N, C-alpha and C positions, 0 to 999 in steps of 0.2 A: 140763590144767595146763601152763603154758608152761615150757619148759626153758631159755630164752635171755634171762634178765634179767641185765644187766651193771651193776655199779656201778664207775665209774672215778673215781679220786681222785688228783689231782696231788700228788706228794710234796713236802712242805716248800715249798709253792707260792711264797709271797712271796720267801723266801730264794733259791729256785732261779731265779726270774725276775730277781732282782738280779744273780746270778752269771753270767747270760748276757752281760751287758755288762761284767762285772768278772771275767774268767776267772782273773786273777792271784790272786784270793782263794779259789779252789776248794779249796786244801789247808789253809785256815785255818778255825777256828771262827767263824762269823758268825751274826748274828741281826738281823732287822728288828724295830724297836720304835717305839712312838709318839713318844718324845722321847729320843734318844740322850744328850742332855746332862743328863738328870735321872735320878737313881738310882731315882725313883719311876715312871719310864716302864715300859710294859708290853711284854713280849716277844710279838710277833705271829706270828713264824715263826723257825725256826732250821734250819741245815743239819745233815747227819749228823755232821760233826766236833764241832759244839756239843752235839749230842744225846749223844755219848759221854761228855761231862763232866756229864751230868745236867741240862742246860738244858731248861726246859720252857716251852711256850706258856702265856701268861697270867700268868706270874710276873713279878716286878719286875726291873728292870735290876740293882738292888742284890743281889738273891738270885742272879741269873744270874752276875754278876761275881764273887761269892764262890765259886761253883763253878768258874768259868772266867775267871781274871783277864785272859787275853789275848783275850777275846771281842771281835770287831770288830762294832760296832753301826752299822746303816744305817737312815736314816729311810724311811718307807713312800712308795711312789709309786703311788697308786690308779689313775691313768690307764694305767700300764704293766701292772698286773694285769688290768684290764678288757680291754686289748688282747689279751693272751695267752689269757685266758679265751675270748674271741671266736674266736681262731684254733683253739683246741682243740675248741670246739663244732662248728666247721666240719669238722674231721676226723671227729667222731662222725656228723655228718649225711651223710657219704659212705656210711654203712652202713645207716642207718635214719632216718626222720623221727620215730620214737618216742624222743625225747630229752627227759628231764625234769631240768633243772638243779636242784641242791640246794646253793645257795650259789655263790660265784664259782669254786670250785676242784674241784667234783665234780658228777656227774650220773648218773642211771640211764638205761640204754638197753634197749629191747626189740628183740633181733635174731632173734626166733623166726622171722620171715618172711624172713630174709636168707640162709638157709643155701644155697639153690640158687646164689646169686650169689657168696657169699664163704666158704662152708664152715661148720663147726660154730661155736657160740658161743665155745668156747675158742679156736679159730683166729682168730676175729674179735677177741677180746680181745687176743691176742698181736700181731696186726697193728696195732691201734690203739696199743698200747703202743710198738711199734717206730717207727711213723710219727710219733708225738708226739716221741719222742727224736730221730729223724733230722731232722725238719723244723723243730722248734722248740727243741731242746736241753733239753727238759723230760722228766722221768720221771714215770710214773704207776703206780699199783697198781690192779689190777682184780679184782673178785670176780665169779664166774659162778655163778648159781644159778637156782632156780625161783620165788623171790619177792624182793621188794626188800630186806627186812630181812636175809635171809641173804646176799644179794649184797653189801650194805654191810659186813657182818661179814667177808666174804671179802676185800674190798679193804683192810681193816685187819689182816688175819691175818698176812701176811708183807710187810713194807715194808723198803726201797723197791723199786721197779722189779720188780714181781712179778704173777703171775696165780694166783689160788686158785679152784679149782672145788669148789663145795659142792653135791652132788647128792642124790637121794633115797636113795642107797646109803650115803653117808658123813656126812650132816649131823649125825646123833646123836653120832658119834665126835668130830667137830670142834667142834660148837656146845654140846653139853650140858655139857661140863666148864668152860665159860667163866663168868666172873662175870655175874650177871643184868643188871648195868647195861651189858653189851656190846650188849644189844638197843637198837635205836634209840629205842623208845618208853619206855624206862625211865629217867626222870629222878630227881632226888633225892627228890621226894615219893613217887613210885611205889616207888622202892627202899626207902624207909623203911617203907612199908606192907608190902612183901614180906618185909622183914627181920622184921617182927613176926609174919609167918606162917612164920618159920624157912626162908625161901627165900633161898639164897645164890648158887646157880648156875642157869643156864638149865635144866639137867636137873631141879633141884628144882622149878622152875616148871612144867615139862612134866608133873610127877607130880601137880599140882593138878587136880582135876576141873573140867570146864567150868562146872558149876553153882556150885562154890565161888568161882570167879573172877567169875562174874556177880553173886553175892551181895556180893562185896567191891568190885567195880569197875563194877557196872551193865552196860549193854550193851557197854561197852568190854572187859569180861572175855571176851566171846564172841570178839572180834577177837584178844585176847591168846592165847586157847586155840588158835585156828586157826593163828596164826603159829608158835608153839613146837611144835605137833604136825605142822608141815609141810603144812598144808592150806589156807593162804591163797592166794588167786588175785589177785595185784596187777595194777593197771592203770598203765602208764607213759604219761604224757600226751604227746600229739603236740606237738612243739616249736612248731608254727605255730598250734596251737589256742588261742583266746583263753581265758585263765584267768578263772574266776569269782572276783572279788576279794571277800574277806570282811573284810580289815583292811589298814591301811596304817600304817606307823610308822617311827620312827628312834630308835636308842639310841646311847649313846656312853660309852666308858670314858675317864676323864680322865687327864691327865698325872699329877696327884696328887690325893689325897683332898680333898673340899670339905665344908665344914660351916657356911658362913655363908649367910644368906638372899640376899645380893646375887649371889653366884656361882650359887646354885641358880636364881634367877630368870633370870639371863643364859643359863644352860644350857637352861632350858625354852623361852626365846625362840628360840634357835637350832633346837632340835628341833621346835618348833611350826612354824617357818618351813619347814623341810625337809618336814615331814609335809603341811602345807597346800599346798605347791607340788606335791607328788605327787598330792594330791587334785585340784587344778585341772587338772593335765596329763591325768588320767584322766577328767575331766568328772564327778566324783563329789562328793557331799556326805556328811557324817558326822553321826550323832546321839548318839555316845558317845565319851568320851575316857578312856583308861586310862593311868596312869603306872606305871612299873616302877622300883624303887630297888634297887640292890645295894650292900651294904656291903663293906669291904675283906676281910671274912671270907667273901665270896661268898654271903651270905644274901640272898635275893631277897624283895621285898615289892611286891605289886600292889594297886592300888585303882582303881576306875573309877566313872564317874558319867555318867548320860544328860544330854544337853543339852536346852534348852527347845525348840529348833528346829534342823533340819539346817543345816549350814554348811560352807564351805570357806575361811573367813576366818582368817588367822593369829591375829589379835587374839582371836577367840572361843576358839580351841583353846588358846592360851597362857593366857588368863584361867581357863579351866576346869582346866587342868593345875595351875596354881599354887594355885587354890582347893582342889583335892583334896589337894595336898601339905600346905598349911597346916592342913587339917582332920585330917590323919592322921599327921603326922611330928613328932617331938620333937627339938629341937636339944639338945646339939651333936653328935649322932652323926655320924661320918664317912660320906661317900658316895663310892663309887668309880665307880658307873655310874648314869645316868638314861636312861629311854626314854619316849617319848610314842607311843601307838598309838591310832588311831581306828577305829571299827567302826560297824555299823548303816548301811552305805553305800547310797546311792541315786543315781540319775542326776540331774544338775543340770538342772532344768527350770524354775527360778524366773524369773518375768517381772518387768517393771518398772512394773506398772500402779499407780502411787501413788494414783490417784484412788479406788481401791477401799477404801482404808484411812481410818478416822477420823483427825482431825488428830493426836492423840497417837501413834497407830500409824504415821501417815505420817512423822512426825519420826524415829521409831525406824527405820523402813524406809530413810529417806534416809541415816541414819547407817550402816546396814549397807552400802548401795550405795557410800558414800564409802570405807569400808574395803575393799570388794571392788575398787573401781577403783584404790585405792592399791596393793593387792597385785598387781594385773595390770600396773600401770605398773612396779613394781619387777621383776616377772617379765620384762617386755619389755626393761628396761635390762640386766638380768643376761644375758639371752639374746643381746643384741647386743654387750655390752662385757665379759662375763665375770662370774663369781660374786662377785669381790672389788670390783666397780665401785661398789657401793652397799651400805650397811649401816646398821643402827640405831646412833645415837650412844651408846646405852647399852652397846653391845658393844665399844667402843674399849678396847684393851689387854686384851681377854679372850683368854687364850692357854691355856686348859685343854684345848682339843680337839686331839688328834693329827691327823695328816694323812689318816687313813683312818677312815671311819665304819663302824659296825656297824648295818646296816639290819635292821628287823624288818617283818613283815607279808608280804602275798602279792605285792605288786608289786616287781619287781626294778629 
């Protein structure tokens, strides 16, 4: 079993990145949010001063301002965050090529084979933390453990700017008293199932037998048991290894709640465009579309449907997404977030042999080619002149999207 799994998590990343160019604000409570001018904007990140007032990520500007009236709000700058994320990953890669990003601001590292060159995993974690601070002006917290789940718990255990070691000797003392949803794989649905089993802490979960977990969760119960008992053997993906893509998608939290069909359709068009573009860049087709809807109360709702044939065309994905929505959603319930995710992916190898089709099928195929060519022309224009150089007329004056998107799926 490996003893050198690190999880490195940048502290208050968006807010910290903004303060690098605004050092005069370091002593003030600040937050990055989707729309600073709207009380319905969402807090994306906050600094430690704002945290002392109880400001939380994902709450509204209205709620945050009630807690901290002097809170300084800053709009997001996605390009800046991508830049700093790239710089931090380059620091990681000085120590190992086994670097597996987990979002824009965190990653797992396997430094088990780096000890001869750089010292123990704990020493490496401290070096990475100090180099990130010295070279970039950002702080991070790191967990050092023998599996990925425990390493992530370690990075959250003492924040900010810290290193926590969770080893075979102390993991029960550190992890077992924690709430069960401290575990990476325990979401709201799993937490609810575990609560029905009278499981509140990680220690409670560790006392459930392997076979009871398998009966409750199927094969996944086997994995749960191995993790909480300290027997899982995790693999950290090589940073340069091509990832097997299972799904691609985009989701978005809006400036304010939406509940009318016009805005919903506009949102689905934007999300379908983004998703289809990523499909085309990856040279893939999809045969299934899933939509995710989240209410202001953070209740999620998923529905999916297979397509008649594989596609990478924006129009096809958009049409499928809106049809699923119309078949499964009742107005006027407020919507806070929408996502479009495609799966059933295959390589794009469709040819243009129109003569193989009967006349009626040929007309249909020609229509598909028309939309494919339209998509690729739009891709070329945006590649050359920027994302804002061309847009659908139906999206004019559509200002629900904040300046940073929340991507879903396997492609980053």
